[in-house]
BAMIVO-883153 format. One line per 3 residues: number of its first residue (from 1); for each residue x, y, z of N, C-alpha, C. Coordinates in steps of 0.02 Angstrom, whole numbers, plus 32768, in hexadecimal, padded with zeros to 4 digits. Last residue first. Layout:
NUM> X/Y/Z/X/Y/Z/X/Y/Z | ...
This chain:
85> 1B0C/50DE/5ACF/1B1A/508F/5ADA/1AD9/506D/5AC1 | 1AEE/515F/5AC5/1B03/5138/5A8A/1B09/50F2/5A92 | 1AF5/5181/5B45/1AAE/517C/5B20/1AB8/516C/5ADF
82> 1B7B/5182/5B6E/1B45/5160/5B8E/1B08/5152/5B5F | 1BA5/51F1/5B1D/1BBA/51A9/5B0B/1B8B/5179/5B2E | 1B74/5257/5B5E/1B59/5250/5B16/1B6D/520D/5B00
79> 1BBE/5252/5BD6/1B7A/524C/5BD7/1B58/523E/5B8E | 1C3F/5270/5BA5/1C2E/5235/5BBB/1BEC/5223/5BBF | 1C2E/52FA/5B72/1C3E/52C2/5B41/1C34/5277/5B58
76> 1C17/5336/5BEA/1BE9/5330/5BBF/1BF0/52FD/5B88 | 1CA0/5325/5C2D/1C5B/5306/5C48/1C27/52FD/5C0E | 1CF5/537E/5BDB/1CFE/5335/5BF1/1CBA/530B/5C02
73> 1CE2/5409/5BC2/1CD4/53DB/5B96/1CD0/5391/5BAD | 1D1E/5448/5C37/1CE5/5460/5C15/1CC7/5429/5BF0 | 1D7E/543B/5CAA/1D6D/5406/5C79/1D24/5415/5C5C
70> 1D88/54AF/5CF7/1DC6/5495/5CD2/1DC1/545D/5C9C | 1D09/54CB/5D2A/1D27/54F7/5CF6/1D6A/54DB/5CD5 | 1CF5/5459/5D6D/1CC8/5465/5D34/1CE6/549C/5D08
67> 1D57/5471/5DD6/1D5B/5435/5DA4/1D31/543C/5D68 | 1D1C/54D6/5E0B/1D5D/54E4/5DEB/1D6D/54A6/5DB8 | 1C99/54B9/5E3C/1CA5/54F3/5E0D/1CF2/54F0/5DEF
64> 1C8C/5403/5E42/1C8D/5447/5E5A/1CA2/5474/5E28 | 1C6A/5388/5E0C/1CB5/539C/5E19/1CBF/53E1/5E41 | 1C13/5308/5DE9/1C11/5350/5E19/1C51/5354/5E2B
61> 1BCB/52AF/5D66/1C0A/52C6/5D8B/1C0B/5306/5DA6 | 1B38/524D/5D74/1B5A/528E/5D61/1B9A/528C/5D80 | 1AB6/51E2/5D56/1AF5/51EC/5D63/1B12/5228/5D4F
58> 1A28/51BF/5D45/1A3D/51F7/5D72/1A85/5206/5D7D | 19B8/5183/5CDD/1A05/5188/5CE2/1A0A/51CA/5D06 | 194A/5104/5CF9/1951/5143/5D04/19A2/5158/5D09
55> 18F9/508E/5C81/1938/50A9/5CA9/1936/50EF/5CB5 | 1897/4FFE/5C76/189D/5045/5C72/18DD/5055/5C95 | 18A8/4F7B/5C7B/1874/4F97/5C4B/1878/4FE0/5C47
52> 1948/4F27/5C89/191E/4F59/5C9B/18E2/4F65/5C67 | 1999/4EAE/5CAE/1965/4EB0/5C78/1934/4EE3/5C89 | 1A03/4E97/5D01/19C6/4EA8/5D21/1991/4EAE/5CF4
49> 1A70/4E56/5CAC/1A60/4E3C/5CF8/1A18/4E4E/5D07 | 1A70/4EA6/5C3E/1A60/4E57/5C34/1A4E/4E41/5C7F | 1A8C/4F24/5C71/1A50/4F17/5C52/1A3F/4ECA/5C4D
46> 1B0F/4F00/5C9D/1ADB/4F18/5CCB/1A9C/4F0F/5CB4 | 1B54/4EE1/5C27/1B50/4EAF/5C5E/1B16/4EBF/5C8F | 1B4B/4F59/5BE8/1B2C/4F21/5BCD/1B1F/4EE8/5BFF
43> 1BA7/4F9D/5C3B/1B5F/4FB3/5C32/1B32/4F77/5C19 | 1C1F/4F5A/5C1E/1C03/4F59/5C6A/1BBB/4F6A/5C5D | 1C28/4F73/5B93/1C24/4F2E/5BB3/1C06/4F2B/5BF6
40> 1C41/4FFE/5B96/1C06/4FDE/5B73/1BF8/4F99/5B8D | 1C5D/5068/5C10/1C80/502A/5BF7/1C34/5006/5BDB | 1C1B/50CB/5C4A/1C48/50E2/5C10/1C5E/50A4/5BF2
37> 1BDB/5098/5CC3/1BB7/50A1/5C7A/1BDC/50BB/5C45 | 1C22/5021/5D18/1C3D/5061/5CF8/1C15/5068/5CBE | 1BCF/4FDD/5DA7/1BE5/4FD3/5D62/1BF3/501A/5D47
34> 1BB7/4FE4/5E31/1B95/4FAB/5E06/1BA9/4FA6/5DC2 | 1BEC/5056/5E4E/1C07/501B/5E6E/1BF0/4FDD/5E4B | 1B94/50B8/5E23/1BD1/50AB/5DFA/1BF9/506C/5E11
31> 1AFB/5069/5E54/1B2A/50A1/5E56/1B64/508C/5E26 | 1A45/5048/5E45/1A8B/5035/5E3E/1ABB/5075/5E42 | 19B4/5002/5E76/19E1/5042/5E7C/1A21/502C/5E7B
28> 1925/4FC1/5E2F/1966/4FB3/5E42/1991/4FFC/5E44 | 1879/4F8F/5E51/18AD/4FC3/5E47/18EF/4FB4/5E60 | 17F4/4F41/5E0E/1831/4F3D/5E2F/1862/4F70/5E23
25> 174A/4F1A/5E23/1782/4F48/5E05/17BB/4F43/5E33 | 16D7/4ED8/5E52/1710/4EAF/5E2D/173C/4EE3/5E0C | 1684/4F6B/5E61/1689/4F22/5E73/16B5/4F05/5E3E
22> 16D5/500A/5E65/169F/4FDA/5E46/16B3/4F8C/5E60 | 16F6/507B/5EE0/170F/5054/5EA7/16D5/501A/5E99 | 16BE/50CB/5F4A/16E1/50E6/5F0F/16F5/50BF/5EDA
19> 168A/507F/5FBB/165B/508F/5F87/167B/50BB/5F4E | 1711/50B0/6025/16D8/5082/601B/16A3/509D/5FEA | 17AB/50D9/5FE4/176A/50EC/6013/172C/50C1/6000
16> 1805/50B7/5F8C/1804/508C/5FC1/17C0/509C/5FF3 | 17F4/511C/5F35/17E9/50DE/5F25/17DE/50B4/5F5A | 182A/518C/5F91/17EC/518F/5F6D/17CF/5145/5F54
13> 18B8/5155/5F9B/188F/5162/5FD4/183F/516F/5FC2 | 18DB/5159/5F13/18E5/511C/5F3D/18B1/5121/5F73 | 18E0/51E3/5F00/18BA/51B4/5ED3/18AE/5177/5EFF
10> 1946/520C/5F5C/18F9/5224/5F54/18C7/51FC/5F39 | 19B1/51CD/5F28/1998/51C4/5F6A/194E/51D7/5F79 | 19C6/520A/5EB3/19AE/51C2/5EB9/1994/51B3/5F00
7> 19DF/5285/5ED8/19A5/5283/5EAD/1995/5239/5EB6 | 1A61/5276/5F1F/1A25/5293/5F42/19E2/5289/5F1F | 1AAE/51D8/5EF4/1AAB/521B/5EF9/1A6A/5234/5F16
4> 1ABC/5155/5EC6/1ACD/5164/5F0D/1ACC/51B8/5F1A | 1AA7/512D/5E3E/1A7D/5113/5E74/1A90/512D/5EBD | 1ABF/5147/5DCA/1ABB/5181/5DF6/1A96/5168/5E2D
1> 1A50/50D3/5D74/1A8F/50F6/5D81/1A8C/512A/5DA3
């Protein structure tokens, strides 16, 4: 998750560079278009479809300074909910 941001792109570029991934290793990069991780059923469907052995969670809400000042608690609560799934 978080598959369309700066960090994801760097990881993807590293993995796709020859010699940086193991034989028979498969990487899947998803974004919010693939499912809403705040929705338990959508998250379960993603896990059922891909059956990952590892997950790198990079999702974040970037709203800028004023959005962060206005919504100080909103996103951390969503992020905690994701990890409780």
